[in-house]
VOKE-433640 format. One line per field, with one value per residue (C-alpha): residue number from 1; residue in one letter; x, y, z. Coordinates in steps of 0.2 Angstrom, whole numbers. Layout:
# VOKE-433640
k [NUM, ...]
r [A, ...]
u [X, ...]
v [Y, ...]
w [Z, ...]
# end
This chain:
# VOKE-433640
k [1, 2, 3, 4, 5, 6, 7, 8, 9, 10, 11, 12, 13, 14, 15, 16, 17, 18, 19, 20, 21, 22, 23, 24, 25, 26, 27, 28, 29, 30, 31, 32, 33, 34, 35, 36, 37, 38, 39, 40, 41, 42, 43, 44, 45, 46, 47, 48, 49, 50, 51, 52, 53, 54, 55, 56, 57, 58, 59, 60, 61, 62, 63, 64, 65, 66, 67, 68, 69, 70, 71, 72, 73, 74, 75, 76, 77, 78, 79, 80, 81, 82, 83, 84, 85, 86, 87, 88, 89, 90, 91, 92, 93, 94, 95, 96, 97, 98, 99, 100, 101, 102, 103, 104, 105, 106, 107, 108, 109, 110, 111, 112, 113, 114, 115, 116, 117, 118, 119, 120, 121, 122, 123, 124, 125, 126, 127, 128, 129, 130, 131, 132, 133, 134, 135, 136, 137, 138, 139, 140, 141, 142, 143, 144, 145, 146, 147, 148, 149, 150, 151, 152, 153, 154, 155, 156, 157, 158, 159, 160, 161, 162, 163, 164, 165, 166, 167, 168, 169, 170, 171, 172, 173, 174, 175, 176, 177, 178, 179, 180, 181, 182, 183, 184, 185, 186, 187, 188, 189, 190, 191, 192, 193, 194, 195, 196, 197, 198, 199, 200, 201, 202, 203, 204, 205, 206, 207, 208, 209, 210, 211, 212, 213, 214, 215, 216, 217, 218, 219, 220, 221, 222, 223, 224, 225, 226, 227, 228, 229, 230, 231, 232, 233, 234, 235, 236, 237, 238, 239, 240, 241, 242, 243, 244, 245, 246, 247, 248, 249, 250, 251, 252, 253, 254, 255, 256, 257, 258, 259, 260, 261, 262, 263, 264, 265, 266, 267, 268, 269, 270, 271, 272, 273, 274, 275, 276, 277, 278, 279, 280, 281, 282, 283, 284, 285, 286, 287, 288, 289, 290, 291, 292, 293, 294, 295, 296, 297, 298, 299, 300, 301, 302, 303, 304, 305, 306, 307, 308, 309, 310, 311, 312, 313, 314, 315, 316, 317, 318, 319, 320, 321, 322, 323, 324, 325, 326, 327, 328, 329, 330, 331, 332, 333, 334, 335, 336, 337, 338, 339, 340, 341, 342, 343, 344, 345, 346, 347, 348, 349, 350, 351, 352, 353, 354, 355, 356, 357, 358, 359, 360, 361, 362, 363, 364, 365, 366, 367, 368, 369, 370, 371, 372, 373, 374, 375, 376, 377, 378, 379, 380, 381, 382, 383, 384, 385, 386, 387, 388, 389, 390, 391, 392, 393, 394, 395, 396, 397, 398, 399, 400, 401, 402, 403, 404, 405, 406, 407, 408, 409, 410, 411, 412, 413, 414, 415, 416, 417, 418, 419, 420, 421, 422, 423, 424, 425, 426, 427, 428, 429, 430, 431, 432, 433, 434, 435, 436, 437, 438, 439, 440, 441, 442, 443, 444, 445, 446, 447, 448, 449, 450, 451, 452, 453, 454, 455, 456, 457, 458, 459, 460, 461, 462, 463, 464, 465, 466, 467, 468, 469, 470, 471, 472, 473, 474, 475, 476, 477, 478, 479, 480, 481, 482, 483, 484, 485, 486, 487, 488, 489, 490, 491, 492, 493, 494, 495, 496, 497, 498, 499, 500, 501, 502, 503, 504, 505, 506, 507, 508, 509, 510, 511, 512, 513, 514, 515, 516, 517, 518, 519, 520, 521, 522, 523, 524, 525, 526, 527, 528, 529, 530, 531, 532, 533, 534, 535, 536, 537, 538, 539, 540, 541, 542, 543, 544, 545, 546, 547, 548, 549, 550, 551, 552, 553, 554, 555, 556, 557, 558, 559, 560, 561, 562, 563, 564, 565, 566, 567, 568, 569, 570, 571, 572, 573, 574, 575, 576, 577, 578, 579, 580, 581, 582, 583, 584, 585, 586, 587, 588, 589, 590, 591, 592, 593, 594, 595, 596, 597, 598, 599, 600, 601, 602, 603, 604, 605, 606, 607, 608, 609, 610, 611, 612, 613, 614]
r [M, E, A, Y, L, S, E, K, M, V, K, P, G, E, L, P, K, L, P, V, Q, Q, L, V, I, L, S, L, C, R, L, A, D, P, I, S, F, S, S, V, F, P, Y, L, P, E, M, I, E, S, F, N, V, P, K, N, E, V, G, R, W, A, G, L, T, S, A, V, F, S, L, S, Q, A, V, T, G, I, F, W, G, R, A, S, D, R, F, G, R, K, P, V, I, L, V, G, M, I, C, V, M, C, S, G, L, L, F, G, F, S, Q, S, L, A, M, A, I, V, A, R, S, L, A, G, A, S, N, G, N, V, G, I, L, R, T, T, V, A, E, L, V, P, Q, R, E, L, Q, P, R, A, F, S, V, M, P, L, M, W, T, I, G, S, I, F, G, P, V, F, G, G, A, L, A, N, P, A, S, R, Y, P, R, V, F, G, N, A, F, F, E, R, F, P, Y, A, L, P, N, L, A, A, S, L, F, F, L, V, G, L, V, A, G, T, L, F, L, K, E, S, L, D, T, K, K, Y, R, R, D, Y, G, R, I, L, G, K, A, I, M, R, T, I, G, K, Q, K, K, S, R, L, R, L, E, D, N, E, Q, S, A, S, W, L, K, H, R, R, I, S, S, A, S, T, M, N, D, Q, E, D, F, R, P, A, R, K, P, V, Q, K, E, P, P, S, Y, R, E, V, F, S, R, Q, S, N, I, N, L, L, T, Y, T, L, L, A, L, H, S, V, A, Y, D, Q, L, L, P, V, F, M, H, H, P, S, Q, L, N, R, P, S, D, P, G, V, H, L, P, F, K, F, S, G, G, F, G, I, D, S, D, R, I, G, I, L, F, T, I, Y, G, V, A, G, T, I, I, Q, F, V, I, F, P, P, L, A, R, H, Y, G, V, L, N, S, L, K, V, V, T, I, V, F, P, L, V, Y, L, A, T, P, F, T, A, L, I, S, N, P, L, N, Q, Q, I, V, M, F, F, I, M, L, I, K, C, A, A, T, I, F, A, F, P, C, T, T, I, L, L, T, N, S, A, L, S, L, R, L, L, G, T, L, N, G, V, A, T, S, V, S, A, V, G, R, A, T, G, P, A, I, G, G, T, M, F, E, V, G, A, V, K, G, W, A, I, L, P, W, W, V, L, A, G, F, A, M, L, G, A, I, P, V, W, W, L, V, E, M, E, G, F, G, G, S, G, N, T, S, D, V, E, D, D, T, E, G, P, G, E, I, T, P, Y, P, E, E, S, S, Q, R, S, G, P, V, A, V, G, S, P, E, S, V, P, K, D, S, E, D, M, D, E, L, A, R, E, D, E, G, L, L, S, S, T, R, L, R, R, M, S, S, P, I, G, L, R, A, S, P, G, P, G, G, D, R, L, S, N, G, L, G, H, S, R, S, G, F, G, A, G, G, T, S, Y, H]
u [-52, -42, -31, -23, -20, -7, 6, 7, 19, 29, 37, 51, 43, 28, 30, 22, 10, 3, -12, -23, -39, -33, -22, -37, -47, -32, -32, -50, -46, -31, -39, -49, -35, -25, -41, -45, -27, -24, -41, -36, -21, -30, -41, -31, -23, -41, -48, -35, -38, -57, -52, -46, -27, -16, -10, 9, 5, -5, 11, 16, -2, -4, 13, 8, -9, -1, 13, 0, -7, 10, 15, 0, 3, 21, 13, 1, 10, 18, 2, -7, 7, 7, -12, -12, 1, -11, -29, -25, -22, -40, -49, -36, -37, -56, -56, -43, -53, -68, -58, -50, -67, -75, -60, -60, -78, -74, -61, -73, -86, -72, -78, -61, -42, -41, -55, -47, -30, -38, -47, -31, -23, -36, -35, -16, -18, -31, -20, -9, -15, 0, 11, -1, -5, 13, 14, 0, 7, 24, 15, 6, 21, 37, 46, 59, 56, 38, 40, 43, 26, 17, 24, 20, 1, -1, 9, -1, -17, -9, -6, -23, -30, -19, -28, -45, -41, -36, -51, -63, -54, -52, -69, -80, -73, -84, -98, -111, -101, -95, -111, -125, -139, -135, -127, -133, -140, -137, -129, -114, -113, -110, -98, -90, -77, -88, -92, -75, -74, -92, -86, -71, -81, -90, -74, -71, -88, -84, -67, -75, -88, -76, -64, -77, -84, -69, -53, -43, -33, -14, -8, -3, -10, -27, -30, -39, -52, -70, -73, -91, -88, -82, -96, -108, -98, -99, -118, -121, -111, -120, -137, -133, -126, -108, -98, -87, -93, -80, -78, -69, -59, -56, -46, -47, -50, -55, -73, -75, -73, -91, -92, -76, -82, -98, -88, -76, -90, -99, -83, -78, -96, -96, -78, -81, -97, -89, -72, -77, -89, -77, -74, -61, -44, -37, -22, -5, 0, 17, 27, 28, 44, 57, 64, 81, 75, 66, 80, 94, 108, 100, 83, 90, 98, 82, 72, 83, 83, 64, 62, 73, 64, 47, 53, 58, 47, 31, 36, 39, 22, 13, 23, 20, 1, 5, 19, 8, -6, 5, 4, 17, 29, 24, 37, 51, 64, 61, 60, 76, 74, 77, 94, 94, 97, 95, 85, 67, 50, 33, 24, 12, -4, -16, -32, -37, -45, -29, -19, -31, -29, -10, -10, -23, -12, 2, -7, -11, 7, 12, 0, 9, 26, 20, 13, 22, 40, 44, 42, 53, 66, 67, 67, 81, 93, 88, 79, 94, 102, 86, 85, 103, 99, 83, 91, 103, 88, 78, 91, 92, 73, 71, 85, 77, 59, 59, 66, 50, 43, 55, 46, 35, 23, 10, 8, 26, 28, 16, 23, 40, 34, 24, 40, 49, 34, 35, 53, 50, 35, 46, 59, 46, 38, 54, 60, 46, 42, 61, 63, 48, 55, 72, 64, 53, 68, 79, 67, 74, 57, 39, 34, 43, 35, 19, 30, 43, 31, 23, 39, 42, 26, 30, 47, 43, 28, 41, 49, 32, 28, 45, 46, 30, 33, 51, 45, 30, 41, 55, 42, 35, 52, 57, 41, 44, 63, 61, 70, 59, 73, 74, 62, 67, 85, 83, 73, 87, 99, 89, 88, 107, 108, 95, 106, 120, 114, 108, 125, 127, 111, 112, 99, 94, 87, 70, 58, 54, 71, 76, 70, 61, 44, 30, 21, 6, -8, -16, -35, -38, -45, -40, -45, -29, -15, -16, 0, 0, -5, 3, 21, 29, 30, 40, 55, 55, 63, 57, 39, 30, 20, 3, 3, 20, 19, 23, 8, -6, -10, -11, -28, -37, -53, -59, -45, -47, -66, -62, -49, -61, -73, -63, -49, -46, -45, -32, -22, -20, -14, 1, -5, 1, -6, -6, -6, -7, -13, -28, -23, -12, 4, 15, 9, 11, 16, 15, -1, -6, -15, -28, -25, -32, -37, -35, -54, -59, -54, -44, -47, -30, -23, -35, -35, -36, -23, -20, -9, -12, -7, -21]
v [70, 83, 69, 66, 84, 91, 86, 97, 110, 119, 134, 145, 155, 144, 133, 116, 114, 101, 92, 96, 89, 72, 72, 76, 62, 50, 56, 51, 34, 33, 39, 24, 12, 20, 23, 4, -1, 10, 8, -9, -4, 2, -13, -27, -32, -32, -41, -55, -56, -58, -74, -82, -79, -78, -60, -66, -72, -56, -48, -63, -65, -47, -47, -62, -55, -40, -51, -61, -45, -40, -58, -59, -42, -48, -63, -52, -36, -40, -47, -30, -20, -31, -30, -11, -12, -22, -16, 2, 10, 16, -1, -10, 4, 3, -17, -16, -4, -15, -30, -21, -15, -32, -40, -26, -30, -48, -44, -34, -48, -61, -73, -82, -79, -90, -80, -64, -70, -76, -59, -49, -61, -57, -38, -39, -49, -36, -21, -18, 0, 8, 4, 8, 25, 29, 24, 35, 50, 47, 47, 63, 73, 68, 85, 82, 99, 95, 78, 81, 90, 78, 62, 69, 69, 50, 49, 64, 55, 40, 52, 60, 42, 38, 52, 46, 27, 26, 37, 25, 10, 17, 25, 13, -4, -14, 0, -11, -9, 9, 16, 4, 17, 18, 2, -10, -23, -41, -37, -27, -38, -52, -42, -30, -24, -23, -4, 3, -7, -2, 17, 14, 6, 23, 31, 17, 20, 39, 35, 22, 35, 49, 37, 30, 46, 58, 48, 49, 34, 38, 23, 28, 13, 14, 33, 35, 21, 26, 28, 26, 31, 49, 50, 48, 60, 73, 70, 72, 88, 95, 90, 99, 114, 113, 109, 123, 131, 135, 153, 163, 179, 185, 201, 204, 220, 212, 213, 194, 194, 190, 176, 168, 169, 160, 147, 144, 142, 129, 120, 120, 113, 100, 94, 94, 84, 71, 70, 53, 48, 47, 30, 21, 18, 1, 3, -3, -17, -17, -31, -32, -26, -39, -41, -37, -20, -18, -23, -10, -7, 9, 1, -14, -3, 7, -9, -15, 1, 2, -16, -13, 3, -5, -19, -8, 6, -4, -16, -1, 7, -10, -15, 2, 0, -17, -9, 4, -8, -21, -19, -9, -18, -16, -14, -13, -6, -22, -35, -46, -49, -31, -25, -7, 1, -13, -27, -23, -27, -19, -6, 8, -1, 11, 7, 8, 25, 33, 25, 31, 49, 48, 41, 55, 69, 60, 60, 78, 83, 71, 80, 97, 89, 81, 96, 111, 105, 90, 98, 114, 105, 90, 102, 113, 99, 85, 69, 59, 70, 70, 51, 49, 60, 51, 34, 39, 45, 29, 18, 32, 33, 14, 13, 26, 19, 6, 17, 27, 13, 17, 34, 33, 47, 41, 59, 62, 45, 48, 65, 59, 44, 56, 67, 51, 47, 64, 62, 45, 52, 66, 53, 42, 56, 60, 42, 35, 49, 51, 32, 32, 47, 39, 23, 31, 41, 25, 17, 17, 21, 26, 9, 0, 9, -2, -17, -9, -2, -19, -27, -13, -17, -36, -34, -21, -31, -45, -32, -27, -46, -50, -35, -37, -55, -53, -38, -48, -63, -53, -44, -60, -67, -50, -50, -68, -65, -48, -39, -25, -18, -33, -30, -12, -15, -28, -16, -3, -16, -18, 1, 2, -11, -2, 14, 6, 4, 22, 28, 19, 28, 41, 54, 51, 64, 57, 59, 77, 85, 98, 114, 128, 123, 130, 125, 135, 122, 119, 119, 120, 104, 108, 96, 98, 92, 74, 67, 60, 42, 30, 36, 38, 57, 55, 50, 66, 82, 94, 101, 95, 107, 103, 96, 87, 68, 65, 74, 71, 53, 50, 41, 54, 57, 69, 81, 80, 84, 99, 105, 105, 116, 131, 128, 146, 151, 137, 142, 159, 154, 144, 128, 127, 125, 140, 139, 153, 158, 169, 186, 195, 190, 193, 189, 170, 171, 179, 189, 181, 194, 182, 175, 159, 162, 143, 140, 137, 131, 142, 139, 144, 132, 118, 117, 124, 134, 132, 117, 104, 86, 74]
w [-162, -152, -146, -163, -168, -156, -143, -128, -132, -118, -125, -118, -104, -102, -86, -85, -70, -59, -65, -50, -56, -59, -43, -33, -41, -38, -20, -17, -24, -13, 4, 8, 8, 23, 32, 31, 34, 49, 58, 62, 73, 89, 91, 84, 101, 109, 94, 95, 114, 110, 101, 117, 113, 129, 132, 130, 113, 107, 100, 90, 82, 79, 69, 59, 55, 48, 40, 29, 22, 15, 10, 0, -8, -12, -22, -32, -34, -51, -57, -53, -62, -77, -78, -77, -92, -102, -97, -92, -75, -72, -73, -62, -49, -48, -47, -34, -23, -24, -19, -4, 2, 2, 11, 24, 27, 29, 42, 52, 52, 58, 71, 74, 72, 57, 48, 52, 45, 29, 27, 30, 17, 4, 8, 4, -12, -18, -13, -29, -31, -22, -37, -50, -42, -42, -60, -64, -55, -64, -81, -76, -69, -78, -73, -60, -51, -49, -43, -25, -24, -35, -27, -10, -14, -12, 4, 10, 7, 17, 31, 31, 31, 45, 55, 52, 52, 71, 75, 67, 74, 92, 93, 84, 89, 101, 100, 109, 126, 123, 116, 122, 119, 101, 96, 110, 100, 95, 79, 86, 101, 89, 77, 88, 75, 60, 62, 59, 43, 38, 40, 29, 16, 13, 9, -4, -12, -13, -22, -34, -39, -42, -51, -62, -68, -69, -68, -85, -92, -92, -101, -119, -127, -118, -116, -132, -130, -126, -108, -103, -85, -90, -103, -89, -78, -91, -94, -75, -74, -89, -81, -64, -73, -66, -82, -87, -103, -116, -119, -132, -131, -149, -151, -169, -178, -195, -201, -199, -181, -176, -189, -183, -165, -170, -179, -164, -152, -163, -166, -148, -143, -156, -152, -133, -135, -147, -137, -129, -142, -157, -164, -153, -163, -161, -150, -156, -145, -138, -132, -113, -106, -102, -85, -91, -96, -79, -68, -71, -59, -51, -51, -41, -28, -26, -24, -11, -2, -3, 3, 19, 22, 22, 33, 48, 46, 44, 58, 70, 66, 69, 84, 93, 97, 104, 115, 121, 125, 134, 153, 162, 173, 191, 206, 194, 207, 218, 203, 204, 185, 181, 177, 171, 160, 147, 155, 159, 152, 151, 140, 144, 148, 139, 130, 112, 114, 120, 107, 94, 100, 100, 82, 77, 83, 75, 58, 59, 62, 48, 36, 40, 37, 21, 13, 20, 24, 13, -5, -2, 7, -5, -20, -12, -5, -17, -14, -13, 0, 10, 9, 16, 31, 36, 35, 49, 59, 59, 70, 83, 85, 86, 99, 110, 109, 123, 136, 137, 147, 161, 163, 179, 176, 162, 155, 153, 146, 132, 129, 126, 116, 105, 102, 96, 85, 77, 73, 65, 56, 48, 43, 35, 26, 18, 15, 5, -7, -10, -13, -25, -35, -37, -42, -55, -62, -63, -76, -93, -101, -95, -103, -89, -75, -73, -71, -61, -48, -48, -44, -31, -23, -22, -15, -3, 3, 7, 19, 26, 29, 36, 47, 58, 59, 66, 77, 84, 87, 95, 106, 112, 117, 125, 135, 141, 145, 152, 137, 131, 120, 110, 96, 94, 93, 80, 70, 73, 65, 50, 48, 49, 36, 25, 26, 17, -1, -1, -3, -20, -27, -41, -44, -62, -74, -76, -91, -90, -90, -78, -85, -76, -69, -59, -44, -49, -50, -67, -65, -83, -91, -109, -122, -132, -121, -125, -133, -150, -152, -150, -147, -130, -129, -113, -123, -133, -128, -141, -145, -160, -170, -177, -194, -192, -196, -178, -171, -184, -189, -208, -206, -196, -206, -193, -197, -215, -213, -202, -214, -229, -220, -223, -235, -238, -220, -217, -232, -225, -208, -202, -196, -178, -161, -150, -131, -119, -102, -100, -105, -118, -125, -140, -157, -160, -178, -195, -196, -179, -169, -164, -147, -139, -121, -116, -115, -132, -149, -161, -179, -184, -171, -171, -153, -136, -127, -108, -105, -92, -88, -86]
# end
């Protein structure tokens, strides 16, 4: 019932906060995907070789295997976005996780190159969650000043997953030969690459459980329906005694203080217990947004920028392990086919274990950049200015990469390569969240975000499919012709091309305005922060008091019943919702020396204080 009584009010001096609880749950749902995706990189060249593919063709097939993932994602991205607009964010996220987990297991049990390619194609077709998760974050955090930190959470999970993924891939691949005492059996001899995917599936299961039991629906037209998963989650939390109990702090010198306190506790308990059991209202169906609404000028420029960024950045990440695994060129000074400084061939010649270690350290450094460096710099200089800088960095990194193969000392070679990887990591960490924020704020309405992010997933997947395919083909040609620089300089050309449309981008205002905000996380799960149904509160700028036609449905029988319980008390008090942090503040209104502490229900306010976005 609380959902119908009040809109979240942000008053002067009260700063909106990040919805930490829901962002943590979304993070758990997101974490398994990069683990499954990046665990493939260290062992993919060896896996392709195990299918009796010649060494000179490994780079091409590795690129094509990665390309089919993105190509399939491009085909289904809009479908997943539309499905989330129709059925809700939560069910589509959970179904997507199940599909990706199953296709990852199929890839691990592949016995041929064709089976591996089919499995990667199914994984890509199932992987539409990236756009839906971005949409969910945008609906939770519309304030522009909070967006750098909020939108860095999902990329942070990708970075953390990129730490563990290569570890699983490099250490757990082919366990029968590496750890014969533990895994030396017929099963792992037959399926040498199943173990990394089995380990990744455990993270999917954790995310599925957390999402089912605790994730809230963020789509306006679906957030009020009965959620049996959250009902079960609350029942479990009550059973193990970890659910927070509502507490009241009533500072009232009137003689009826104890009676009021008793009534508040009873009301809070009843309303909390019935929050998910109330009869579901039939949602007002809205027409799906037209593509003309979705494709505004700024959205189109953002989509082009995002596609080109995905093309060269993902191609670089997937080509780098192949380059490191490729045998180094012997007797380079005496080779007649070598003409320095540009015509040479060869790679590092290191195995998947060393590649996994390098990518793990790379991921740890990326986590620090993502969480510590990116948010304050992006907030200070602006996301658009940050994006302009890093688009200039990408071509320089790509041009320099192949020359690391000329360093004769293996240790120095890997140190220099790691330094270049760090620069590329920082550029990527800035580029993708900045592009996502600009794309989100370019939408004309929050109603368009599901479809817009679905389109973004599809068109960027085209880039992710094209990039590795081009990179793998160029790598094979370069290896045969003796031009190691060929694939990297082609990527540098795409990076230069991708830097051009950035200068036509405009940093839009977004949905939450540009008022003062707070980075202090909100750990309060107040029940009274849900926006009035079924309006799009993101398009309103002013607060709506309880009792106004916009915030209280005319057919709300629950409100009428509660109002009749104590008509005299209500008539003596101004009907409004009070919101305050724990502690004292100025009197909220006429005769209002009662304060809501953010943890319980105020009879004079019909709701809980303590604002949060869930």
